N, C-alpha and C positions, 0 to 999 in steps of 0.2 A: 419632493412632495411632502407635505406636512403629515406626520403620523401622530395620532393622539390616542392614549389609552382610554378606551371606553368602559366605564364601570359596568355598564349593562352587558357587554359581551365578554368582559374580562380579558381583552387583549387590545394591542395597538392596531389601529385601522387608518388607512389612508383617508385623510379628511377631504371630503367633497361637499361643498356647500350645496344646499337645495337649489338656490339661485346663483348661477355663476357670477363670481366676483363679489358676492355679498354674504355677510355672515350675521345671523341673528343670535345674540348671546344673552342669556338671562342668568343671574346670579342672585342666590338668596342672601339678602342683606341682614341688617341688625334689627333686634327688638329694642327700642329706645327707651329704656328705663333707668339706665345707668351708664357710666363711662365705658367706652370700648376697651377691651383688654388685648393682650398679645395675640391670642387666638383670633380675634376679629381682625387685628393688623395682618395676620397672615392671609386671610381671605382677601382683604383689600389689595394687598401687595401682589399675591399670586395672579389674581384675575386682572389686575392692572397690567402685569407683565403680559398675560395671555392676549389682552386686547391691543397692546402696544405691538406685540409680534405679529398679530393678525393684520394690523394695519401696515406695518413695515413690509409685510409679504404681499401687499397690493390689494387687500380686501377692503371693501366698504363695510364697516362694522357698526351695527346697531346694538349698543350695550345697555341693558337694563338691569339695575340692581334695586331691589324693593326696600322699603322701610315698613316694618311692623310697628304701627302706632296705636294698636288696640289689642290687648290680651289680658289674661288674669294678673300677670306680674305688673303690668303697667297700672291697672286699676288699683291693685293693693298698694303699690308705691305711692301713687297719687293721694290715697286716703292717708297713708302714714305721714306724708309731707304736708298734708292739708293744702294742696294746690289742685287746680284743675288738670284733667288729663292732657289737654292741649299745652298748657304751661309746661308740664313735666316733659312731654315728648319733644317740644320745640327746643327746650334747653339742651337735651341730650342730642338732638339732631345737630344743633349748632356745634356742640363739642365734638361730635363725630366728624363733621366737616373740617373743623380745625386740625384734629389729629391726623386725618387722612391727607390733608393738604401738606402738613409737615413731612409726611412719609413719601411725598412725591407722587401721590396717587391722583390720576386724573379723574375728574368727575365723570360718572357714567352719562351717557347721552339722556337717559330718563331715570328718574328716581321716584317711582310711584309710591304713595302712601296707601296703606290698606284701607283706611277710612274713606279714601276718594273712590274706591272701587266696590262698594258694598252692593250697589245695584247689579253689577255684573256677577258678584257672587251669588246673589239671590237667583238670578236667571240660570246660572249653572246648576245650582242645587235643585231648582224646579225641573231642569231637563233630566237630572239624575233620578228624581223621584218618578218622572213619567216613564223613564226607560227601565224601571225596576231596580236601579242600583242603590236607591236610598229610601228611607221611610221616616215618618214622623212618629216618635215614640209618645207614650202616654203623658209624659211630663212636658211635652212641647218641644224637646230637643229633636233635631234631625240627625240621623246617623247613616253612614255609608255601610251597605251590606257587602262586606268583603267576599262572602261566599258566592256572590253573584257575578264577580269579575274573575274570569278564568286566569288572567295573568298575574294575579296578586302574588308577590313574592319574587318576581323575576329580576328585579334590581338588586335585592339583598341576596338572591340566590338560594332562598329558603322556601319550602312549601308551607301551605297553611298549617299542616299538621305539626311541622317543626316549630312554627311560630307560636302556635297554641301551646305547645309543650312547655314553652318558656313563660307563658302568660299566667297570671293569677286572676281567677274569676272574680269580677267585682261584686261586692255585696250590694244587694238591692239595686242592681243595674237595670236600666230600662232597655239595654241593648238585647238584641236577639242572639248575638254571638259576642263573646268577650273580645274578639279581634276587630269588631266593628268600631269606627271612629266617628267622632262628632263632626258634623258640617255646620250646624247652627245651633246655638245655645239659647234656650228660652230666657226671656228677660228676668232678671232678679232686681229686687229693690235697690234703688240708688246706684244702679249701674247704667252706662249708656246703652241704648237700644235703638233698633231700626224696625220699621214696619215690614212684615213679610206676609205671603199667603199660606204659610205653613200650619197655621191653627194651633191647637193645644190650649192648655189653661191660660197662657199668656195672650191669646188671641193672635199668635204669630209674631209678636214683638220679641226681639232678641238681637243677637249679634253673631257674627261668623266665627266658625272655629279657625284655628291657626292654619291647617293645611289647605283649606279652600282658597285662602288668600293668594298664594303664589300661582295656583292654577288659574284663577280668574285674571289675575294681572298679566301673567305671561301670554295667555291665550288672546287677551284683548289687545295687547300691545305688539306682540310678535306673530300672532296667528296660531291656529290649532296644531301646526306642525312647523317646528323651527330647529335650528342647527345644534346649539350647544346649550346645556343647562349645567351650571356649576354651583359649588358650595363646599362646605366643610364635610369631612367624612362623617361627622356625627349626625349629618342630616340624611345620609343615605337611607337609614331606616329609623323611624317610620315616615319622616317627612316626605322624602322624594318618592318613596314607594306609594305613599298615599296620593301624591300629585299625579303619578301615572294613572292610578286607578280612577281618580276623579276626571282627568282630562280625557283619557281614552274612553272611559265610560260615557262621557257626555258627547264626544265629538268623532271618535274613530270610525263609527258606522258610516258617517257621512264622508270623512276624508279618506278613509281606507288606508291611513298612514299612522305611524306611531306619533306620540306626543312630541318626542324629542329624538333626534338622531344619535347624538353623543352626549353621554353623561361624564362629567369631570368632578372629582373630589380631591381636595387637598388634604394632606395628612394632619394628624393631631399635633398640637404643641404639648410637649411633656416636660414635667418638672420632677426630678428624682424618680424617673421611670413610671410616673403616674400621669395620666391625661390632665392637662390644666383645665380646671372648670371651676365655676362659682360654688357648685355644691360641695366640692372638696375643700374650698377655701385656699386653694394654692395658685390663684390667678394674680397676675400683675396687670394694672391698667396701662395703657399706652402712655398716659401722662406721667405715671410714676417712673416708667423706664426712661422717658425722655428727660427727666430731671438729671439723670446720670450719663446719658448717651446721646450723641448727635443723632437726629432722625435718619440721616442717610446711613449711618452705621447700622441701625436697626433694619432698614430696607435691605442693606447688603447682607446682613445676618440671615434674613429670611430667604433671600435668593441664592445663597451659597448652598442651600439644601435643595434637593429635587422636590417639587411641589407635592408629590404623592408620599414622600418619606416622612416619618415622624421628625419633628423639629425639637431638639432638646435645648430647653432654655436654661441659661445660667449666666452669671455675670462673667464668668471665665470665657464662655463662648462669645459673648458680646465684645469682650476685651480682645479676643482673637480677631473678630470681624473688624474692630476698630484698627488693629495693626495692619490688617490686610488692605483695608481701604486707604489708609495713610500711605502704604507702599504704592498704590496706584496713583494717588495724587502727587506723591514725591516725584515719580517718573515724569508726570506732565509738567511739574514746576521746574524740572531741569531743562525744559525745551522753550526756546523763544520762537516767536512767529510761526506757530503751528498753522499749516495750510488748512483751508476748509475743503478742498476738493482733491481727488486723486483717482487713479485708475483702480479697477477691480483687483483685489489682491488675494493671495492664497489664505490670508488670515480671515478675510471676510467669507471666503468659500467654506472654510472649516467651521466658522461661527454659524453660518446658516445651516450647515449640515447637522450640527448638534442641537440647535434650537428647533429644527424640523423634526428631531427625534423626541417627540413628546415633551417639548419645551425644557430640554436638558440644561438648566441654568448652571449646575455645578461644573459641567464640562465647558460651558461658555465662559465662566469665571476663570477656569484653568487656563484658557486661551488668552484672556486679558493678562494673567500673570506671566505667560510666556512672552507676550508682547513687552512687558516691563523689563524682562531679562534682556531682550534684544535692544530696547531703547537705552538701557544702561551701558551697553558695549558699543553702540553706534555713535556716529558723529555726522554733522552737517545735514545735507538734505535727506539722507537715509534716516537719520534720528528723527527729523521733523515729520517725515511720511509715516514712520512708525507711531509716533505720538498722535498723529491724526487718526490712524486706525483704532488706537486705544480709545480715544475720545469719542469716536463715532460709533464703535461697537458697543461701548459701555452705555452710551446714550440710549441704545435700543432696550436696555434694561432699566432705564431711568436712573443711571448712575453717572458720576463724574461730570455733571452739568454746572457745577459751581467753579468760581475762580479757585485754582489750586491753592493759592497763597491764603485765601480766606479760610478754607477747610484746614489747612495745616496750622494756621494760627489759632483756630478754634480748638484744635487737637482731638477732634472726634469725640469731645466730651460734652458736659452739660453747657447750657447757655450761661450759667453762672461762671463757669471756667473761662468762657470767652470774653467775659466782661472786663478782665484785668488787662486788656490789650493796651489801654491808654498808658498804664503804668510801664509796661514793657517798652512802648515807643519812647517814653520819656528817658528810660535807662539807656536806650540805643542812642538817643540824641546826646546824652551826657557822655557816653563813650566816644561819639564823633567829636565832641568838643575837646575831650581829653587828648584824643589823637591830634587834633588841630594844634593844641597847646604843646604837643610833644611829650605829654605826660602818659608815656606808654605803659607804665606800671599800673596807673589807674584804669586805663583802657582795658588792660588784661584782666584786672580785678573785676571790672564790671561784667566782662564776658564770662568769667568763672562763675560770678554770683548768679547770672542768668542761667548758666548751664545747671547749676545746683537746683535751680527751680524748674528744670526740665525745658528750658528755652535754648534752642540751638540757633546760632547766628551764622549767616553765610554772606561774606562780603563779595559784592559784584563789582565789575568795572564801573568807573565813574563815581566811586564813593558811595554806591547804593548798598545798603545792608538789608537783607531779607531775614526774617525769622520764622521759625516754626517750633511747635512743641515736639520734644523728643518722643 
């Protein structure tokens, strides 16, 4: 049985879908005003792994990951760049798609954009006003009245008093309570706006706040009560706390159910013991990292850590991941004619057990390395069967799906490093020609020269020479 750590209850729980055999999964996606960084990569890869495992476990999965394409940062960046908001957001949506594809991340089933669901947001805000959970301020903004929602703080585990103690009262605030948060922002000059029934000096024209976006999109696409909601740990408060208040305030009286059954949060990415973030200036974009490391190495680096643990980013840790992934591919490259099918094995049983224990990818990866040890000792059909297990179990994590020789020749490094393959092939051919001419001294010298460049040759029967990077 699959066990998942539920942030809401702070314990592992047996996962039971609302509808047998089907899982509805919503993950908070990116705000598209810049290139994605490694923190975003972790969200992408972690929940790609989650949905892969759910599908491998026999569930039919509806996976929704949203795109925030309107907010203060987007508007500010578009003005700075002297381009339209749509031009800016589409450019970075395209870049996000390119980055995620390189990391082996499958596209979600639905990727809703916030601007496509404003009507639904207005309807939800209207319902919250009617039920006494929201109010229109004198400046035309609409705020959520947190004091009117009894469960506020249950996700973060803090009472309103605790939360207020850490808040600074805003000067000239139109809020009734400093903890109240905005649902609708009254229109400002030269900003995009939509018509609404909320009134105020702007006549109701304005745009949605950030928190209402995910409530409206998830409820419209997955229903008012669904299985799993995920995102980074930084979203637990206030974003996800506010989502609960909005969604349950609007609908729980009718459904009698919580907004979400299971809340999942992946841990922070850290650099020098500090959280990676744009505000601290210590973040690395996916594109910067992929200039130095193969995308599969980055994916492997992320999955080596448990999704709830902090992930310590450094070149040294990525180099370690590269060496580990190379070891896995080396084991596969040593086996010819790997079969596609075989009977259930103890390896698969163990792998399933650790993955069902809150997606324990570090233990799953440890099993893959145990398989490598056995492959290196085995021969014949036993070796081939073990290689099949390695390949098929790794595939469940989105790993080892490439031709081993292609990965080993790329060396797990940057694309630029892989581009000198033509020169290496030419040197191998020159060595073959020298051996044919019985100039063994020259052939040995070519081998040594290649080895000095980090290129290892392996002569196979039939005169075939394979190469890989050391």
